[in-house]
Structure formats: C-alpha cells, structure tokens
N, C-alpha and C positions, 0 to 999 in steps of 0.2 A: 561565423564560421570561419575557420582556418584554411580550409582548401576551397578551390575555385568552384562553386557550385556548377557551372556551365560545364568544367571539364568533367567532373564527376557524373554530371548526367549523360554525357556525352559517350563515356566509357562505361557507365551503366546500360545505355542502349544498344551500343556494341556487342557488348558482351551478350544480351539477350538475343539480339537478333542473329549473333552467331550459334545461340543455343549452347554456348559455353558455360556451363552452370561454374565451376571453378573458377572463372574470370569474374563472375557475379559475386562469387562469395568472397573472393579477396578482400572487398570493399567492408565486410562484415565481422565484427568481432567472435570470438570462439563461444563467447556467451551470450550471443543476441537472443531477443526476444522479438518474435515477429507474430502479429496477428493478420489474419484474412478469413474472411468468410467464406471464400473460396476454399481454402482449406480445410473449414468444416465440411463443405460439401464432398471434395475430392476424395478426404483420407476418413476412412473408416475408424470410429471411436475418435474423432477428434474434435475439440470445441473451438478450433481455430485459433489457437496459441500454439507456438512452435518455440521450443527453446533450444537453443544451441546450433552451430552449424551444421552438425549431424541430421538434426531434424529438418533445417531449411534445405539441404541437399538433396534427403529421400523425396520431401515434397515437391520441388523443383523438377527434380528428375522425372518423377511421376507424371507431372503437370505437361512437361515438353513429351512426353511419351504419347500421353493421350491428346494433345494440341500440336501435333508435327507442324503445323502451318503458323506458330507462334509469330508475332512481329509487331514491335513497339515502334510507334512515332511520338517523340516528345513534343507537346504544344508548349509547354512553359515551365520554367524552373524557378522556384520561388525560394530565398533564402530567409533565415532567422537565426538565433543564436543557437549554435550548434545543431540546427537543424536545415533540412534542404526537403523541399516536397517538389517531386516530378509529377507533373499532369502530363498523361499519355493518351494515345489511342490504341487501343489493343487490335488485333487481327481482324475482329470483326466489328470496328468501328467505333466500340465502344470507350467511353471516357473513364479513366481509372487515376487515382493519386496514389503515389507512395510517399508516406510522411516518414523520414527518417532523423533519427536523433542521432547524432555522431558524439564520440570522444575519442580523443587522440586520433582524429581522422578516420575511423573506422563507424561503422553502423553498430550502436548497442541495442538500439528499438527501433522497429519498423512497423509499419501498418498499411497494409494495402486496403484504400478506400473507394468505393464503387458510387456510382450515380444512384441517388436515393429516389428515383423516380416511378419505382416498383417495374423498372424493365429487367425482368429475369434474364432476358437474352444475354443483357451487360455482364451479368455475373457469371452466367453458363459460359461464356466465350472468355474468360479470364483465365489465367494460369496463376494468378498469384492472389 
C-alpha cells in the first residue's frame, strides 16, 4: 500500500465521527463499488451493492439521518497489497470491518463486514 494505512484510518474515523460524508467520499474513486449487508436492509430495492460515489453518498447520508449518534472507534488497522482493513466498534459497541481495496490512493472496492455470530443488533446498529 502506497499511503500510510494508519493515517488513512485516522482520517476515515475523524470524517465519520464528524458526520462529514464528503470528507469520507474524498478517499473513494468515482467508480467505486461498495458492498454492505446494512445497505440491503436500509435501502429499498437494494441488493447491498452500491456503485459509484453518488450511490454511496445517498446511502451514507440516509444512514446518518437514521443514526444521528453514529460514532466509530478504530480497534485495529491492517495493511495488505493495495488493501487496508479497518476494524472498529460502532456506536452500539458492535465490531465491524471495512475491507478497502485501493488504486492510486483511492478506494475502488470496499466491503462492510459484520460479526457473523448471529448478532442482529450488530447489523441493525451499523450505518455501513
């Protein structure tokens, strides 16, 4: 990974905690593809696959509207080849991972992943 994963995670966290969707989107390519089981729950007629910044903007804006107390605490940051994984706790204490694949310093593919222990509260409390 060319950029510093820790700095990326700090900027990502700070933007989310400020509820600044545009600051979060600044790290994403225009043609990004993002998947999230929460998107499938939150958005009517969604299969959980969001294509492009406009789709992400609409999803995250709606998520923040529905979860005004959203807050993330980064637990760990993992780096791979052009990949960063941000492990964090959401405002309800649920553990979440963002798996982000980058090209030229921007996220081109991302996946919100949630604890698979059958904890429906973990999914319901997430925004992403």
